[in-house]
C-alpha positions in Angstrom: -42.8 -47.3 19.5 -41.3 -46.6 16.6 -43.0 -43.7 15.9 -42.3 -42.4 19.4 -38.9 -43.4 19.2 -38.3 -41.8 16.1 -39.9 -38.3 17.3 -38.0 -35.5 17.5 -38.2 -32.8 20.4 -38.1 -29.3 19.3 -37.5 -25.9 21.3 -37.9 -22.9 19.6 -36.7 -19.7 21.2 -37.6 -17.0 19.1 -38.9 -13.2 20.6 -41.3 -12.2 18.2 -44.5 -13.9 19.1 -45.6 -14.2 15.0 -42.7 -15.5 13.8 -42.2 -18.0 16.8 -46.4 -19.2 16.5 -45.0 -19.6 12.9 -42.5 -22.2 13.1 -44.7 -24.1 15.8 -47.6 -24.2 13.1 -46.2 -25.8 10.5 -42.9 -27.4 12.5 -45.2 -29.7 14.7 -47.8 -30.6 11.4 -44.6 -32.7 10.4 -45.8 -36.2 11.9 -41.6 -36.5 13.4 -41.0 -33.2 14.7 -42.4 -32.8 18.1 -42.2 -29.3 19.5 -42.3 -29.3 22.8 -41.5 -25.5 24.1 -41.5 -22.0 22.9 -40.1 -19.2 24.7 -39.5 -15.1 23.6 -35.8 -15.5 25.6 -33.0 -17.7 26.3 -33.8 -17.3 30.3 -37.4 -18.7 30.4 -36.2 -21.6 27.7 -33.7 -22.3 29.9 -35.3 -22.3 33.6 -38.1 -24.3 31.8 -38.1 -28.7 31.9 -37.8 -28.7 28.5 -33.8 -28.9 28.3 -33.6 -31.8 29.1 -35.9 -33.1 26.8 -35.4 -31.3 23.7 -32.8 -32.4 21.0 -32.8 -29.4 18.8 -33.1 -25.4 19.5 -33.9 -23.6 17.2 -32.5 -20.4 18.2 -32.8 -16.3 17.1 -29.7 -14.2 18.0 -31.4 -10.6 18.9 -33.3 -12.0 21.8 -34.3 -9.9 25.0 -31.2 -10.4 27.6 -28.9 -13.2 26.7 -28.2 -13.2 23.0 -28.8 -16.1 20.8 -24.8 -16.5 20.6 -24.4 -16.2 24.3 -27.2 -18.9 24.8 -25.2 -21.3 22.2 -22.8 -20.9 24.8 -24.4 -21.6 27.6 -26.3 -24.8 26.1 -23.1 -26.5 24.7 -22.0 -26.2 28.5 -24.6 -27.4 30.0 -26.6 -29.3 27.5 -24.3 -30.9 24.5 -26.2 -33.1 23.0 -28.3 -30.8 22.2 -28.5 -29.1 18.5 -28.8 -25.8 18.2 -30.1 -24.4 14.8 -29.8 -20.3 14.2 -32.0 -18.9 12.2 -32.2 -15.0 12.0 -31.7 -11.5 10.0 -28.9 -11.3 10.4 -26.0 -12.3 7.6 -23.0 -10.3 8.4 -19.3 -12.0 9.0 -19.5 -11.4 12.5 -22.7 -12.9 13.7 -21.9 -16.2 11.4 -18.7 -16.4 12.7 -20.5 -16.1 16.4 -22.4 -18.0 15.8 -20.5 -21.4 15.1 -17.2 -20.5 17.3 -20.4 -20.5 20.2 -20.8 -24.4 19.0 -24.7 -23.7 16.1 -24.5 -26.1 14.4 -26.6 -24.2 11.5 -27.1 -20.7 10.6 -30.5 -20.3 8.3 -31.6 -17.0 6.9 -35.3 -16.4 8.6 -36.2 -15.6 5.1 -35.9 -19.7 4.9 -38.9 -21.3 3.3 -41.0 -23.9 5.8 -39.7 -26.3 3.4 -36.1 -25.4 3.7 -36.7 -24.8 7.7 -37.7 -28.5 8.1 -35.1 -30.0 5.8 -32.9 -28.0 8.1 -34.0 -29.8 10.9 -34.0 -32.9 9.8 -30.3 -32.8 8.2 -29.3 -31.0 11.5 -30.2 -34.2 13.1 -28.9 -37.0 10.8 -25.0 -34.8 11.6 -25.1 -32.1 8.9 -24.9 -28.1 9.0 -27.9 -26.9 7.6 -26.2 -23.4 6.2 -29.0 -21.0 3.2 -27.2 -19.9 0.6 -26.1 -17.3 1.2 -24.3 -17.1 4.4 -22.3 -20.8 2.7 -20.8 -18.3 0.7 -19.4 -15.9 3.1 -18.0 -19.1 5.1 -16.9 -20.4 1.9 -15.2 -16.8 1.5 -13.6 -16.4 4.8 -11.7 -19.4 4.0 -9.8 -17.9 0.8 -9.7 -14.6 2.1 -7.6 -15.7 5.3 -6.7 -18.9 7.0 -7.8 -19.4 10.2 -8.5 -15.7 11.8 -10.9 -13.7 12.5 -12.0 -12.1 9.2 -13.2 -8.0 9.5 -17.1 -6.8 8.9 -17.0 -4.2 6.4 -16.6 -1.5 8.4 -13.5 -2.3 9.8 -11.9 -3.3 7.6 -12.7 0.6 5.8 -11.7 2.0 9.3 -8.0 -0.4 8.8 -8.0 1.5 5.5 -8.3 5.3 7.1 -6.4 4.4 9.5 -3.9 3.3 7.2 -3.7 6.9 6.0 -2.3 8.7 9.3 -6.0 10.4 10.6 -7.0 10.9 13.7 -10.5 8.6 15.2 -12.3 12.1 15.1 -11.7 12.3 11.2 -12.0 9.3 10.5 -16.0 9.1 12.8 -16.7 12.2 11.2 -15.6 10.5 7.5 -18.2 7.9 8.6 -20.4 9.1 10.6 -19.5 7.1 14.1 -18.5 8.8 17.4 -14.8 9.1 18.8 -16.0 5.3 21.3 -17.5 3.5 18.5 -14.4 4.0 16.3 -12.5 3.5 19.3 -14.8 -0.1 19.7 -14.3 -0.8 15.8 -10.4 -0.4 16.1 -9.9 -2.7 19.4 -11.8 -5.3 18.1 -9.4 -5.0 14.4 -6.2 -5.4 17.1 -8.2 -8.3 18.0 -8.2 -10.4 15.4 -5.8 -9.3 13.7 -3.9 -9.7 16.6 -1.8 -6.7 17.4 -1.4 -4.0 19.6 -0.4 -1.0 17.8 -1.8 1.1 14.5 1.3 0.0 12.7 1.2 -3.0 13.7 -2.4 -3.4 12.3 -1.7 -2.1 8.8 1.6 -3.8 8.1 -0.7 -6.8 8.8 -3.5 -5.7 6.5 -1.1 -5.5 3.7 0.2 -8.6 4.1 -3.5 -10.0 4.3 -4.3 -8.0 1.5 -6.9 -6.4 3.8 -5.3 -2.7 2.6 -4.1 -1.1 -1.1 -0.9 0.0 -0.5 -1.9 2.7 -2.0 -3.0 4.8 0.3 0.1 4.6 2.4 0.7 7.4 -0.2 -1.0 9.8 1.7 0.6 9.0 4.9 
């Protein structure tokens, strides 16, 4: 009876079957961990009956159909008591913060060891927020750099600096091998994150946040 009470029910959402089967094998070998369902997509998982029984979901980000980040939002809205840990190949700032803001309690790189993953699951169930060291460094660095505002990705910061030189979208795209539409997409994200509405405001905000070297303005 005590053993049953201590059992942690886990669901896995991962489209790579080999990764999914591997996680299931070594997680399920632990006496206190019980894998009650594995799925290749969020849609499959959310349509199943495990959502009423699962304690923790281990979820990828790059999934077919609904992304892992959208999946976290769904879980937190419809099943707020379920703990979600992301395990993914993505280690860029945008994916990290989108996942954590959506409600993920942990963020692990897929190269985490089996022992590390088991420890992370137990940590999360004990109220912790397991994050692999590389991800933790990025989170800490972002707070040092920019307070509570969203951080620009490396590509967005690169485009912001190009904007400060006064060149056209076409010229920026040609220099960094992006289409004009691709440049516009990144610029929309830059404006949103910096909470500005124009190139001049973005440049001013970029300088104030030390995202742009003031020296580039001499090219204007």
